[in-house]
N, C-alpha and C positions, 0 to 999 in steps of 0.2 A: 344715408337717407333711410327712414323707416319704411318698411314694406307694408302695403295695405293688409287689413284684416279680412278674414273670410266674412262674406255677407250672411246675414241672418236669412232664414227662409222667407220672412215677410219682405225684406229688402230685395231679395232675388225675385220673388213673385212680382213685385211692383216693377222692377227693372225689365223683366221679360216682356211686359206689356208694351214697352217702347222699342223692342228689338224684333221687328218683323222678320220671319223666316228662321229665327233661332229657337232652339228648344233645349230642354234639359235631357241629357242622355248619359246614363251611368255617372252622374255627379259632375258632368261637364257641360258647358255651353257647346252646342253642336249645330252646324249648318253645312249644307251641301250647296256649293255654287256651281252653276253651269254656264259655259261660255260658248261662243260660236266655233272655236277651234283651240288647238293647243297653244298657239301664239297668244291669243287673248287670255287664256288661263294663266300662262306663264307671266305675262305682263302684269296681271292682277297680283300674282304671288310676289313678284319683284317689288311692286309698290308697297304691298303689305309688309314684306320683309324689312324694308327701310323704316317703316313706321314702328314695327315691333322692336327693332334695334334701338330706335330713339327712346322708346318706352322702357327698354331693358326688360322686355316681356315677350316671350317667344311662343308661338302656337305649336300645337301638335297637329300636323296636317299632311295630306297626301294629294297627289295629282295623278290622274289618269286621263290622258288626252284633254278633253274639254271640261273635265270635272275636277273641282277642288273640294275636298272634304276637310273640315276644320273642327277641332276640339280645343276648347279653351278652359284652363283652370290654372290657378296659381299654386304650384306644387308646394312651395315652402309655407303657404298659409293653409294648406290642406283643403282647398275648395275654391270657389269662385269669389273673386274680389273685384273692386272697382277697376283694376287694370284689365281684367277680362272684358268687362262691359265697355271700356274705352276702346279696346282693340276690336271688339265685335262691331261697335258703331263705325269705326273707321273702315273695317272690311266691307260692311254693307254699303257704305258711301262709295268706296272705290269700285265695287262691283257694278254700280250704276253709272259710273263715269264713262 
């Protein structure tokens, strides 16, 4: 299966308008999620990990107690692709569940 191509600046700017809470930081999509406690943060990460595996696209992330910090980029494309946008949308959706 062909991997997606890096988005143009215009495509990325347009997509960011629909991704509340996400920003560009150091060439990556970045967001900090906060939860009520570690259990909620870890449950979120577990759900996201299953989605990431299904997409064959894995985030750079870290967890400290109730906070999950996420950076998304497609390494083999050298930037942000449609895979990153899809995973960002799923993560935002799961954080609200």
